[in-house]
Structure formats: structure tokens, C-alpha cells
SEBABA-423280 format. One line per 2 residues: number of its first residue (from 1); their letters; for each residue z, y, x of N, C-alpha, C, CB. Coordinates in Angstrom, 1 decimal, padded with zeros to 4 digits. Glycine has a CB too. Example, Ala and Ser with C-alpha at 12.3 -4.5 7.8 and 13.67 -1.06 7.14 Angstrom:
BEGIN
1 = as = 007.8:-005.7:013.2:007.8:-004.5:012.3:007.8:-003.3:013.2:009.0:-004.5:011.3 ~ 007.1:-002.2:012.8:007.1:-001.1:013.7:007.9:000.0:012.9:005.7:-000.6:014.1
***
This chain:
BEGIN
1 = xx = -042.6:014.4:009.3:-041.3:014.2:008.6:-040.2:014.7:009.4:-041.2:012.7:008.3 ~ -039.3:015.4:008.8:-038.1:015.9:009.5:-037.1:014.8:009.8:-037.4:017.0:008.7
3 = xx = -036.3:015.0:010.8:-035.3:014.0:011.2:-034.3:013.8:010.0:-034.5:014.5:012.4 ~ -034.1:014.8:009.2:-033.2:014.6:008.1:-033.8:013.7:007.0:-032.9:016.0:007.4
5 = xx = -035.1:013.9:006.8:-035.8:013.1:005.8:-035.9:011.6:006.3:-037.2:013.6:005.5 ~ -036.2:011.5:007.6:-036.3:010.2:008.2:-035.0:009.4:008.1:-036.7:010.3:009.7
7 = xx = -033.9:010.2:008.4:-032.6:009.5:008.2:-032.3:009.1:006.8:-031.5:010.5:008.7 ~ -032.7:009.9:005.8:-032.5:009.6:004.4:-033.3:008.4:004.0:-032.8:010.7:003.5
9 = xx = -034.5:008.3:004.5:-035.4:007.1:004.2:-034.8:005.9:004.8:-036.8:007.4:004.8 ~ -034.3:005.9:006.0:-033.7:004.8:006.7:-032.4:004.3:005.9:-033.3:005.1:008.1
11 = xx = -031.7:005.3:005.5:-030.4:004.9:004.7:-030.8:004.2:003.4:-029.6:006.2:004.4 ~ -031.8:004.7:002.7:-032.2:004.1:001.5:-032.8:002.7:001.7:-033.3:005.0:000.8
13 = xx = -033.5:002.5:002.8:-034.0:001.2:003.1:-032.9:000.3:003.4:-035.0:001.3:004.3 ~ -031.9:000.7:004.1:-030.7:-000.1:004.4:-030.0:-000.5:003.1:-029.8:000.6:005.3
15 = xx = -029.8:000.4:002.2:-029.1:000.1:001.0:-030.0:-000.9:000.1:-028.9:001.4:000.1 ~ -031.3:-000.7:000.1:-032.1:-001.6:-000.6:-032.0:-003.0:-000.1:-033.6:-001.1:-000.6
17 = xx = -032.0:-003.1:001.3:-031.8:-004.4:001.9:-030.5:-005.1:001.5:-032.0:-004.3:003.4 ~ -029.4:-004.3:001.6:-028.1:-004.8:001.2:-028.1:-005.3:-000.3:-027.1:-003.7:001.4
19 = xx = -028.8:-004.6:-001.2:-028.8:-005.0:-002.6:-029.6:-006.3:-002.7:-029.5:-003.9:-003.4 ~ -030.7:-006.5:-001.9:-031.4:-007.7:-002.0:-030.6:-008.9:-001.5:-032.7:-007.6:-001.2
21 = xx = -029.8:-008.7:-000.5:-029.0:-009.7:000.0:-027.9:-010.1:-001.0:-028.3:-009.3:001.4 ~ -027.3:-009.1:-001.6:-026.3:-009.4:-002.7:-027.0:-010.2:-003.8:-025.7:-008.1:-003.2
23 = xx = -028.2:-009.8:-004.2:-028.9:-010.5:-005.3:-029.2:-011.9:-004.9:-030.2:-009.8:-005.6 ~ -029.5:-012.2:-003.6:-029.8:-013.5:-003.2:-028.6:-014.4:-003.3:-030.2:-013.5:-001.7
25 = xx = -027.4:-013.9:-003.0:-026.2:-014.7:-003.1:-025.9:-014.8:-004.6:-025.0:-014.0:-002.4 ~ -026.1:-013.8:-005.4:-025.8:-013.8:-006.9:-026.6:-014.9:-007.5:-026.1:-012.5:-007.5
27 = xx = -027.9:-015.1:-007.2:-028.7:-016.2:-007.7:-028.1:-017.5:-007.4:-030.2:-016.1:-007.2 ~ -027.6:-017.7:-006.2:-027.1:-019.0:-005.8:-025.8:-019.2:-006.5:-026.8:-019.0:-004.3
29 = xx = -025.0:-018.2:-006.8:-023.8:-018.4:-007.7:-024.2:-018.9:-009.0:-023.0:-017.0:-007.8 ~ -025.2:-018.3:-009.6:-025.7:-018.7:-011.0:-026.3:-020.1:-011.0:-026.7:-017.7:-011.5
31 = xx = -026.9:-020.4:-009.9:-027.6:-021.8:-009.8:-026.6:-022.9:-009.7:-028.5:-021.8:-008.6 ~ -025.4:-022.6:-009.3:-024.3:-023.6:-009.1:-024.7:-024.8:-008.3:-023.8:-024.1:-010.5
33 = xx = -024.6:-026.0:-008.8:-025.0:-027.2:-008.0:-026.5:-027.3:-007.7:-024.4:-028.4:-008.7 ~ -027.3:-026.5:-008.4:-028.7:-026.5:-008.2:-029.2:-025.9:-007.0:-029.4:-025.9:-009.4
35 = xx = -028.3:-025.2:-006.3:-028.7:-024.5:-005.1:-028.2:-025.3:-003.9:-028.0:-023.1:-005.0 ~ -029.0:-025.4:-002.8:-028.6:-026.2:-001.6:-027.5:-025.5:-001.0:-029.8:-026.3:-000.7
37 = xx = -026.5:-026.3:-000.4:-025.4:-025.7:000.3:-025.9:-024.8:001.5:-024.4:-026.7:000.8 ~ -025.1:-023.8:001.8:-025.5:-023.0:003.0:-025.3:-023.8:004.2:-024.6:-021.7:003.0
39 = xx = -026.0:-023.5:005.3:-026.0:-024.2:006.5:-024.5:-024.2:007.1:-026.9:-023.6:007.6 ~ -024.1:-025.4:007.4:-022.8:-025.5:008.0:-021.6:-025.7:007.0:-022.5:-024.4:008.8
41 = xx = -022.0:-025.6:005.7:-021.0:-025.8:004.7:-021.0:-027.2:004.1:-021.2:-024.8:003.5 ~ -019.9:-027.7:003.5:-019.9:-029.0:003.0:-021.0:-029.2:002.0:-018.6:-029.3:002.3
43 = xx = -021.6:-030.4:001.9:-022.8:-030.7:001.0:-022.4:-030.5:-000.4:-023.3:-032.1:001.3 ~ -021.2:-030.7:-000.8:-020.8:-030.5:-002.2:-020.3:-029.1:-002.5:-019.6:-031.5:-002.5
45 = xx = -020.4:-028.2:-001.6:-019.9:-026.8:-001.8:-020.9:-026.0:-002.6:-019.7:-026.1:-000.4 ~ -020.3:-025.3:-003.6:-021.1:-024.3:-004.4:-020.5:-022.9:-004.3:-021.2:-024.8:-005.9
47 = xx = -021.3:-021.9:-004.6:-020.8:-020.6:-004.5:-020.3:-020.2:-005.9:-021.9:-019.6:-004.0 ~ -019.1:-019.6:-006.0:-018.5:-019.4:-007.3:-018.5:-018.0:-007.8:-017.1:-019.9:-007.2
49 = xx = -018.3:-017.0:-006.9:-018.3:-015.6:-007.3:-018.7:-014.7:-006.1:-016.9:-015.2:-007.8 ~ -019.0:-013.5:-006.4:-019.2:-012.5:-005.3:-018.6:-011.2:-005.6:-020.7:-012.4:-004.9
51 = xx = -018.2:-010.5:-004.6:-017.7:-009.1:-004.8:-018.4:-008.2:-003.7:-016.1:-009.1:-004.6 ~ -018.7:-007.0:-004.1:-019.3:-006.1:-003.1:-018.4:-005.0:-002.8:-020.7:-005.5:-003.7
53 = xx = -018.5:-004.4:-001.6:-017.7:-003.3:-001.2:-016.2:-003.6:-001.4:-018.1:-002.0:-002.0 ~ -015.7:-004.6:-000.7:-014.4:-005.1:-000.8:-013.4:-004.3:000.0:-014.3:-006.6:-000.5
55 = xx = -012.1:-004.7:000.0:-011.1:-004.1:000.8:-010.9:-004.8:002.1:-009.8:-004.1:000.0 ~ -011.7:-005.8:002.3:-011.6:-006.6:003.6:-012.2:-005.9:004.8:-012.3:-008.0:003.4
57 = xx = -011.8:-006.2:006.0:-012.4:-005.6:007.2:-013.9:-005.8:007.2:-011.7:-006.2:008.4 ~ -014.4:-007.0:006.9:-015.8:-007.2:006.7:-016.0:-006.9:005.3:-016.3:-008.7:007.2
59 = xx = -016.5:-005.7:005.0:-016.3:-005.2:003.6:-017.5:-005.2:002.7:-015.8:-003.8:003.7 ~ -018.7:-005.5:003.2:-019.8:-005.4:002.3:-019.8:-006.4:001.2:-021.1:-005.4:003.0
61 = xx = -019.6:-007.7:001.5:-019.8:-008.7:000.5:-018.8:-009.8:000.8:-021.2:-009.2:000.5 ~ -018.1:-010.3:-000.2:-017.3:-011.5:-000.1:-017.7:-012.5:-001.2:-015.8:-011.1:-000.3
63 = xx = -018.0:-013.7:-000.8:-018.4:-014.8:-001.7:-017.4:-015.9:-001.7:-019.9:-015.3:-001.3 ~ -017.0:-016.3:-002.8:-016.0:-017.4:-002.9:-016.7:-018.8:-003.1:-015.1:-017.2:-004.1
65 = xx = -016.2:-019.8:-002.6:-016.8:-021.2:-002.7:-015.9:-022.1:-003.5:-017.0:-021.8:-001.3 ~ -016.5:-023.2:-003.9:-015.8:-024.2:-004.7:-014.6:-024.9:-004.0:-016.7:-025.2:-005.2
67 = xx = -014.6:-024.8:-002.6:-013.5:-025.3:-001.9:-012.3:-024.3:-001.7:-014.0:-025.8:-000.5 ~ -012.4:-023.2:-002.4:-011.4:-022.2:-002.2:-011.6:-021.3:-000.9:-010.0:-022.8:-002.1
69 = xx = -012.8:-021.5:-000.3:-013.1:-020.7:000.9:-013.7:-019.4:000.5:-014.0:-021.5:001.7 ~ -014.0:-018.6:001.6:-014.6:-017.3:001.4:-015.6:-017.0:002.5:-013.5:-016.1:001.4
71 = xx = -016.7:-016.4:002.1:-017.7:-015.9:003.1:-017.5:-014.4:003.2:-019.1:-016.4:002.7 ~ -017.2:-013.9:004.3:-017.1:-012.5:004.6:-018.3:-012.0:005.2:-015.8:-012.2:005.4
73 = xx = -019.1:-011.2:004.5:-020.5:-011.0:004.9:-020.7:-009.5:005.2:-021.5:-011.4:003.9 ~ -021.3:-009.2:006.4:-021.8:-007.9:006.7:-023.3:-007.9:006.8:-021.2:-007.4:008.1
75 = xx = -023.9:-006.9:006.3:-025.4:-006.8:006.2:-025.9:-005.6:007.0:-025.8:-006.7:004.7 ~ -026.8:-005.9:007.9:-027.4:-004.8:008.7:-028.9:-005.1:008.7:-026.9:-004.8:010.1
77 = xx = -029.7:-004.1:008.1:-031.1:-004.3:008.1:-031.7:-004.3:009.5:-031.8:-003.1:007.3 ~ -031.2:-003.6:010.4:-031.7:-003.6:011.8:-030.5:-003.4:012.7:-032.7:-002.5:012.0
79 = xx = -030.5:-004.1:013.8:-029.4:-004.1:014.7:-029.9:-004.5:016.1:-028.3:-005.1:014.3 ~ -029.4:-003.9:017.1:-029.7:-004.2:018.5:-028.5:-004.2:019.4:-030.9:-003.3:019.0
81 = xx = -028.7:-004.7:020.6:-027.5:-004.7:021.5:-027.4:-003.4:022.2:-027.7:-005.9:022.5 ~ -027.0:-002.4:021.4:-026.8:-001.0:021.9:-025.5:-000.9:022.6:-027.0:000.0:020.7
83 = xx = -025.5:-000.4:023.8:-024.3:-000.2:024.6:-023.6:001.1:024.3:-024.6:-000.3:026.1 ~ -024.2:001.9:023.4:-023.6:003.2:023.2:-022.2:003.1:022.5:-024.5:004.1:022.3
85 = xx = -021.4:004.1:022.8:-020.1:004.1:022.2:-020.2:004.1:020.6:-019.2:005.2:022.7 ~ -019.4:003.3:019.9:-019.5:003.3:018.5:-020.8:002.8:018.0:-019.1:004.6:017.9
87 = xx = -021.5:001.9:018.7:-022.8:001.4:018.2:-022.5:000.5:017.0:-023.5:000.6:019.3 ~ -023.6:000.3:016.2:-023.5:-000.6:015.0:-023.1:-002.0:015.4:-024.8:-000.6:014.2
89 = xx = -023.6:-002.5:016.6:-023.3:-003.8:017.0:-021.8:-003.9:017.3:-024.1:-004.2:018.2 ~ -021.3:-002.9:018.0:-019.8:-002.8:018.3:-019.0:-002.8:017.1:-019.5:-001.6:019.2
91 = xx = -019.5:-001.9:016.1:-018.7:-001.8:014.8:-018.7:-003.2:014.1:-019.4:-000.8:014.0 ~ -019.8:-003.9:014.2:-019.9:-005.2:013.5:-018.9:-006.2:014.1:-021.3:-005.8:013.5
93 = xx = -018.9:-006.3:015.5:-018.0:-007.2:016.2:-016.6:-006.8:015.9:-018.3:-007.1:017.7 ~ -016.2:-005.5:015.9:-014.9:-005.1:015.6:-014.4:-005.5:014.2:-014.8:-003.6:015.7
95 = xx = -015.3:-005.4:013.2:-015.0:-005.8:011.9:-014.7:-007.3:011.8:-016.1:-005.5:010.9 ~ -015.5:-008.1:012.5:-015.3:-009.6:012.5:-014.0:-009.9:013.1:-016.5:-010.2:013.3
97 = xx = -013.6:-009.3:014.2:-012.3:-009.6:014.9:-011.2:-009.2:014.0:-012.2:-008.9:016.3 ~ -011.3:-008.0:013.4:-010.3:-007.5:012.4:-010.1:-008.5:011.2:-010.6:-006.1:012.0
99 = xx = -011.2:-009.0:010.8:-011.1:-010.0:009.7:-010.3:-011.2:010.1:-012.5:-010.4:009.2 ~ -010.6:-011.7:011.3:-009.9:-012.8:011.8:-008.4:-012.6:012.0:-010.5:-013.3:013.2
101 = xx = -008.0:-011.3:012.3:-006.7:-011.0:012.6:-005.9:-010.6:011.3:-006.6:-009.9:013.6 ~ -006.6:-010.2:010.3:-006.1:-009.5:009.1:-004.8:-010.1:008.5:-007.1:-009.3:008.0
103 = xx = -004.8:-011.4:008.2:-003.7:-012.0:007.5:-003.1:-013.1:008.3:-004.2:-012.6:006.2 ~ -003.1:-013.0:009.7:-002.6:-014.0:010.5:-001.1:-014.3:010.4:-002.9:-013.7:012.0
105 = xx = -000.4:-013.3:009.9:001.1:-013.5:009.7:001.5:-013.8:008.3:001.8:-012.2:010.2 ~ 000.5:-014.0:007.4:000.8:-014.3:006.0:001.2:-015.8:005.9:-000.4:-013.9:005.1
107 = xx = 002.3:-016.0:005.3:002.7:-017.4:005.0:002.3:-017.8:003.6:004.3:-017.6:005.1 ~ 001.4:-018.8:003.6:000.7:-019.1:002.3:-000.3:-018.1:002.0:001.8:-019.1:001.2
109 = xx = -000.2:-017.4:000.9:-001.2:-016.4:000.5:-000.5:-015.1:000.2:-002.0:-016.9:-000.7 ~ -001.4:-014.0:000.2:-000.9:-012.7:-000.2:-001.1:-012.5:-001.7:-001.6:-011.6:000.6
111 = xx = -001.3:-011.3:-002.1:-001.4:-011.1:-003.5:-002.8:-011.5:-004.1:-001.3:-009.6:-003.8 ~ -003.8:-011.7:-003.2:-005.1:-012.3:-003.6:-005.4:-013.6:-002.8:-006.2:-011.2:-003.3
113 = xx = -006.1:-014.5:-003.4:-006.5:-015.7:-002.7:-007.1:-015.5:-001.3:-007.4:-016.6:-003.5 ~ -007.8:-014.4:-001.1:-008.5:-014.2:000.1:-007.5:-013.7:001.2:-009.6:-013.2:-000.1
115 = xx = -006.3:-013.3:000.8:-005.4:-012.7:001.8:-004.6:-013.8:002.4:-004.4:-011.7:001.1 ~ -005.2:-014.5:003.3:-004.7:-015.6:004.1:-005.4:-015.7:005.4:-004.7:-017.0:003.3
117 = xx = -004.9:-016.4:006.4:-005.6:-016.6:007.7:-007.0:-017.2:007.5:-004.8:-017.4:008.7 ~ -008.0:-016.8:008.3:-009.3:-017.5:008.2:-009.2:-018.9:008.7:-010.3:-016.7:009.1
119 = xx = -009.8:-019.8:007.9:-009.8:-021.2:008.2:-011.2:-021.7:008.6:-009.2:-022.1:007.1 ~ -011.4:-022.4:009.7:-012.7:-022.9:010.1:-013.3:-023.8:009.1:-012.6:-023.6:011.5
121 = xx = -012.5:-024.7:008.5:-013.0:-025.7:007.6:-013.7:-025.1:006.3:-011.9:-026.6:007.2 ~ -013.2:-024.0:005.8:-013.8:-023.5:004.6:-014.2:-022.1:004.5:-012.8:-023.8:003.5
123 = xx = -013.9:-021.3:005.5:-014.3:-019.9:005.6:-015.4:-019.6:006.6:-013.1:-019.0:005.9 ~ -016.2:-018.5:006.4:-017.2:-018.1:007.3:-017.2:-016.6:007.4:-018.6:-018.7:006.9
125 = xx = -017.5:-016.1:008.6:-017.7:-014.6:008.8:-019.1:-014.5:009.2:-016.7:-014.0:009.9 ~ -019.9:-013.8:008.4:-021.4:-013.9:008.5:-022.0:-012.5:008.7:-022.0:-014.6:007.3
127 = xx = -023.0:-012.5:009.6:-023.9:-011.3:009.8:-025.3:-011.7:009.2:-024.0:-010.9:011.3 ~ -025.7:-010.9:008.2:-027.0:-011.1:007.7:-027.9:-009.9:008.2:-027.0:-011.1:006.1
129 = xx = -029.0:-010.2:008.8:-029.9:-009.2:009.2:-031.4:-009.6:009.0:-029.7:-008.9:010.7 ~ -032.3:-008.7:009.3:-033.7:-008.9:009.0:-034.5:-009.0:010.3:-034.2:-007.7:008.1
131 = xx = -035.8:-009.1:010.1:-036.7:-009.2:011.2:-036.8:-007.9:012.0:-038.1:-009.7:010.7 ~ -036.3:-006.8:011.4:-036.3:-005.6:012.1:-035.3:-005.5:013.2:-036.0:-004.4:011.1
133 = xx = -034.4:-006.4:013.2:-033.4:-006.5:014.4:-034.1:-007.0:015.6:-032.2:-007.3:014.0 ~ -033.5:-006.7:016.7:-034.1:-007.1:018.0:-034.0:-008.6:018.1:-033.3:-006.5:019.2
135 = xx = -034.9:-009.2:019.0:-034.9:-010.6:019.2:-033.6:-011.1:019.8:-036.0:-011.0:020.2 ~ -032.9:-010.2:020.5:-031.6:-010.6:021.1:-030.6:-010.9:019.9:-031.0:-009.5:022.0
137 = xx = -030.6:-010.1:018.9:-029.7:-010.3:017.8:-030.2:-011.5:016.9:-029.6:-009.1:016.9 ~ -031.5:-011.6:016.7:-032.0:-012.6:015.8:-032.1:-014.0:016.4:-033.4:-012.3:015.3
139 = xx = -032.3:-014.1:017.7:-032.5:-015.4:018.3:-031.5:-015.8:019.3:-033.9:-015.4:019.0 ~ -031.1:-014.8:020.2:-030.2:-015.1:021.3:-028.7:-015.3:020.7:-030.2:-014.1:022.4
141 = xx = -028.3:-014.3:019.9:-026.9:-014.3:019.4:-026.6:-015.6:018.6:-026.7:-013.1:018.5 ~ -027.5:-016.0:017.7:-027.2:-017.3:017.0:-027.0:-018.5:017.9:-028.3:-017.6:015.9
143 = xx = -027.9:-018.5:018.9:-027.8:-019.7:019.9:-026.4:-019.7:020.6:-028.9:-019.6:020.9 ~ -026.0:-018.5:021.0:-024.7:-018.5:021.7:-023.6:-018.9:020.7:-024.4:-017.0:022.2
145 = xx = -023.6:-018.4:019.5:-022.6:-018.7:018.5:-022.5:-020.2:018.2:-022.7:-017.9:017.3 ~ -023.7:-020.8:017.9:-023.7:-022.2:017.6:-023.2:-023.1:018.8:-025.2:-022.6:017.2
147 = xx = -023.6:-022.7:020.0:-023.1:-023.4:021.2:-021.6:-023.2:021.3:-023.8:-023.0:022.4 ~ -021.1:-022.0:021.0:-019.6:-021.8:021.2:-018.8:-022.7:020.2:-019.3:-020.3:020.9
149 = xx = -019.3:-022.9:019.0:-018.6:-023.8:018.1:-018.5:-025.2:018.6:-019.3:-023.7:016.7 ~ -019.5:-025.6:019.3:-019.5:-027.0:019.8:-018.7:-027.3:021.1:-021.0:-027.5:020.0
151 = xx = -018.2:-026.2:021.7:-017.4:-026.4:022.9:-016.1:-027.1:022.6:-017.1:-025.0:023.5 ~ -015.6:-027.9:023.6:-014.3:-028.5:023.5:-013.2:-027.4:023.7:-014.1:-029.6:024.5
153 = xx = -012.0:-027.7:023.2:-011.0:-026.7:023.3:-010.6:-026.2:024.7:-009.7:-027.2:022.6 ~ -010.8:-027.1:025.7:-010.5:-026.7:027.0:-011.7:-026.2:027.8:-009.9:-027.9:027.7
155 = xx = -012.8:-026.0:027.2:-014.0:-025.5:027.9:-013.9:-023.9:027.8:-015.3:-026.0:027.3 ~ -014.2:-023.3:028.9:-014.3:-021.8:028.9:-015.4:-021.3:028.0:-014.4:-021.2:030.3
157 = xx = -015.2:-020.2:027.4:-016.2:-019.6:026.4:-017.5:-019.3:027.1:-015.6:-018.4:025.7 ~ -017.5:-019.0:028.4:-018.7:-018.6:029.1:-019.7:-019.7:029.2:-018.4:-018.0:030.4
159 = xx = -019.3:-020.9:028.9:-020.2:-022.1:029.0:-021.2:-022.1:027.8:-019.4:-023.3:029.1 ~ -021.0:-021.3:026.9:-021.9:-021.2:025.7:-023.1:-020.3:026.0:-021.2:-020.8:024.5
161 = xx = -023.1:-019.6:027.2:-024.2:-018.8:027.6:-024.9:-019.4:028.8:-023.7:-017.3:027.9 ~ -026.2:-019.7:028.7:-026.9:-020.3:029.8:-028.0:-019.5:030.4:-027.5:-021.6:029.3
163 = xx = -028.3:-018.3:029.8:-029.4:-017.5:030.3:-028.8:-016.1:030.5:-030.6:-017.5:029.4 ~ -029.6:-015.2:031.2:-029.1:-013.8:031.4:-028.9:-013.1:030.0:-030.0:-013.1:032.3
165 = xx = -029.9:-013.3:029.1:-029.8:-012.7:027.8:-028.5:-013.1:027.0:-031.0:-012.9:027.0 ~ -028.3:-014.4:027.1:-027.1:-015.0:026.4:-025.8:-014.5:027.1:-027.1:-016.5:026.5
167 = xx = -025.8:-014.4:028.4:-024.6:-013.8:029.1:-024.3:-012.4:028.7:-024.7:-014.0:030.6 ~ -025.4:-011.6:028.5:-025.2:-010.2:028.1:-024.7:-010.1:026.7:-026.6:-009.5:028.2
169 = xx = -025.2:-010.9:025.8:-024.7:-010.9:024.4:-023.2:-011.3:024.4:-025.5:-011.9:023.5 ~ -022.9:-012.4:025.2:-021.5:-012.8:025.2:-020.6:-011.8:025.8:-021.4:-014.1:025.9
171 = xx = -021.0:-011.2:026.9:-020.2:-010.2:027.6:-019.9:-009.0:026.7:-020.9:-009.7:028.9 ~ -021.0:-008.4:026.1:-020.8:-007.3:025.2:-020.0:-007.6:024.0:-022.2:-006.7:024.7
173 = xx = -020.2:-008.7:023.4:-019.4:-009.1:022.2:-018.0:-009.3:022.6:-020.0:-010.4:021.6 ~ -017.7:-010.0:023.7:-016.3:-010.2:024.2:-015.6:-008.9:024.5:-016.3:-011.1:025.4
175 = xx = -016.3:-008.0:025.1:-015.7:-006.7:025.5:-015.3:-005.9:024.2:-016.7:-005.8:026.3 ~ -016.3:-005.9:023.2:-016.0:-005.2:022.0:-014.8:-005.8:021.3:-017.2:-005.2:021.1
177 = xx = -014.8:-007.2:021.3:-013.7:-007.9:020.6:-012.3:-007.6:021.3:-013.9:-009.4:020.6 ~ -012.3:-007.6:022.6:-011.1:-007.3:023.3:-010.6:-005.9:023.1:-011.3:-007.6:024.8
179 = xx = -011.5:-004.9:023.0:-011.2:-003.6:022.7:-010.4:-003.5:021.3:-012.4:-002.7:022.6 ~ -010.9:-004.3:020.4:-010.2:-004.3:019.1:-008.8:-004.9:019.2:-011.0:-005.2:018.1
181 = xx = -008.7:-006.0:020.1:-007.4:-006.6:020.3:-006.4:-005.6:021.0:-007.5:-007.9:021.1 ~ -006.9:-004.8:021.9:-006.1:-003.9:022.6:-005.5:-002.9:021.7:-006.8:-003.2:023.8
183 = xx = -006.3:-002.5:020.7:-005.8:-001.6:019.7:-004.7:-002.2:018.8:-007.0:-001.1:018.8 ~ -004.7:-003.5:018.7:-003.7:-004.2:017.9:-002.6:-004.6:018.9:-004.3:-005.4:017.2
185 = xx = -001.7:-003.7:019.2:-000.6:-004.0:020.2:000.3:-005.1:019.7:000.1:-002.7:020.4 ~ 000.5:-005.2:018.4:001.4:-006.2:018.0:000.8:-007.6:018.3:001.6:-006.1:016.4
187 = xx = -000.5:-007.7:018.1:-001.1:-009.0:018.4:-001.0:-009.3:019.9:-002.6:-009.0:018.0 ~ -001.3:-008.3:020.7:-001.3:-008.6:022.2:000.1:-008.9:022.7:-001.9:-007.3:022.9
189 = xx = 001.1:-008.3:022.0:002.5:-008.6:022.4:003.0:-009.9:022.0:003.4:-007.5:021.9 ~ 002.7:-010.3:020.8:003.2:-011.6:020.2:002.3:-012.8:020.5:003.4:-011.5:018.7
191 = xx = 001.0:-012.6:020.9:000.1:-013.7:021.2:-000.6:-013.4:022.6:-000.9:-013.8:020.1 ~ 000.1:-013.3:023.7:-000.5:-012.9:024.9:-001.5:-013.9:025.5:000.6:-012.7:026.0
193 = xx = -001.4:-015.1:025.1:-002.3:-016.1:025.6:-003.4:-016.5:024.7:-001.6:-017.3:026.1 ~ -003.5:-015.9:023.5:-004.4:-016.3:022.5:-005.7:-015.4:022.6:-003.8:-016.1:021.1
195 = xx = -006.8:-016.1:022.5:-008.1:-015.3:022.6:-008.8:-015.2:021.3:-009.1:-016.1:023.6 ~ -009.4:-014.1:021.1:-010.0:-013.8:019.7:-011.2:-014.7:019.5:-010.5:-012.4:019.7
197 = xx = -011.7:-015.4:020.5:-012.9:-016.2:020.4:-012.6:-017.7:020.1:-013.8:-016.1:021.5 ~ -011.4:-018.1:019.6:-011.1:-019.5:019.4:-012.1:-020.1:018.5:-009.7:-019.6:018.9
199 = xx = -012.8:-021.1:018.9:-013.8:-021.7:018.1:-013.3:-022.5:016.9:-014.7:-022.7:018.9 ~ -012.1:-023.1:017.0:-011.6:-023.9:016.0:-011.1:-023.1:014.8:-010.6:-024.9:016.5
201 = xx = -010.8:-021.9:015.0:-010.3:-021.0:013.9:-011.3:-020.0:013.4:-009.1:-020.3:014.4 ~ -012.3:-019.7:014.2:-013.2:-018.6:013.8:-014.7:-019.1:014.0:-013.0:-017.4:014.6
203 = xx = -015.5:-019.0:012.9:-016.9:-019.4:013.0:-017.7:-018.2:012.5:-017.2:-020.7:012.2 ~ -018.4:-017.6:013.4:-019.3:-016.5:013.1:-020.7:-016.9:013.1:-019.1:-015.3:014.1
205 = xx = -021.4:-016.7:012.0:-022.8:-017.2:011.8:-023.7:-016.0:011.7:-022.9:-018.1:010.6 ~ -024.8:-016.1:012.3:-025.9:-015.1:012.1:-027.0:-015.7:011.3:-026.4:-014.6:013.5
207 = xx = -027.5:-015.0:010.3:-028.5:-015.5:009.5:-029.7:-014.5:009.4:-028.0:-015.8:008.0 ~ -030.9:-015.0:009.6:-032.0:-014.1:009.5:-032.4:-013.8:008.1:-033.3:-014.7:010.3
209 = x = -032.7:-012.6:007.8:-033.1:-012.2:006.5:-034.6:-012.2:006.3:-032.6:-010.9:006.1
***
């Protein structure tokens, strides 16, 4: 098989996986209260609508909830902790940080309900991936993120990493996030002491497909 054909096959497989994820969320929208709430969401929460290929920084899928919240979802069939420039992992982290920053200066709402700052209580930024992703992405990354959410406000973020694998995930993710912030000079000028990884404002969840 030529490299061109292999690339085309991989692309089609990725699109098929994205479509399956969208269908999974669509079924939960149709099920209304009959579907169990997503992990970490209020027990009374239901999914109300979904949009694909949105204008948001996390652009693949946006799902609205009954609490007026939004799930900003990126879907990657396979992902690994690739240190290459412009890697897919770096691109994903950058999208997540940009989503967090997107409407930080909006007072109230913009022209759409989703055009407001991300709120921990009702919004989520989610990575959906499959068993084809590396164990670092499927197992180590979720552990770091869940531990980060439980940290107190005065605890340093590095306390959510307790192993060498977790420290690597945290280091790479933090570096990619800071690169995004450096590109946003307005943010760095007006919020010099604010870190992109604030747990109380941003919750990033990883879900296995």
C-alpha cells in the first residue's frame, strides 16, 4: 500500500470515528432524561442539542446542556505524547487553552449563548479518543487532570503529578499551553499573574472511546 493510500485510509478512519462520537452524543440528546448524566455533570443535567464543525476554538463538536452549559469536544481517534513541532497533542492543548481564553472579556454574553467565559460549574472542555491512543493519553493524562481539579487554590499545579509519566504529561501540556498564551500578548499584558491551568475555571476531561 502506498503512503498516499495509507494516509487516505487513516483519514477516513478518523472521520468515521468522529461521526460515531457525534452519533453517540446525538442519541443522548434524543434520550433526554432517560440517559445517565455524563461523569462530573449534575445528576439532573440532560443534553439538549449538538452542533458539529463549529466556529469555536475547540471546533469539532459543541453540545448544550439543560443548565445552559456547553461541552466543547475535540475528537482524536489516535493520539500520543508526540514532542514534534505542531503535533496533534500540541494542537489539541492549544485549542483547549484558546477556548478558555476566547470570551474572557465578554460582559454577559456575545451574539450567541456560547460566547461567554468558560464556567467550571456548567461547562466542560473534552477530549474524546479511542483505544488506539497511547496509554499515556488514555490512562496517565486523565489521572493528572482529575487530580488537578481536586487541588486547593493555593497548591502548585505540579502536585497533581506523582510519577515520571505524569510529570512528563504535565510538563508537555503546560509548555504547549504557555506557548499559546505567549502568542496572546494582550492576555499576558493584562493578566500577568494568571495561569492558564486554573482549576476552578477550567475543567478538561479525557474520555476513552
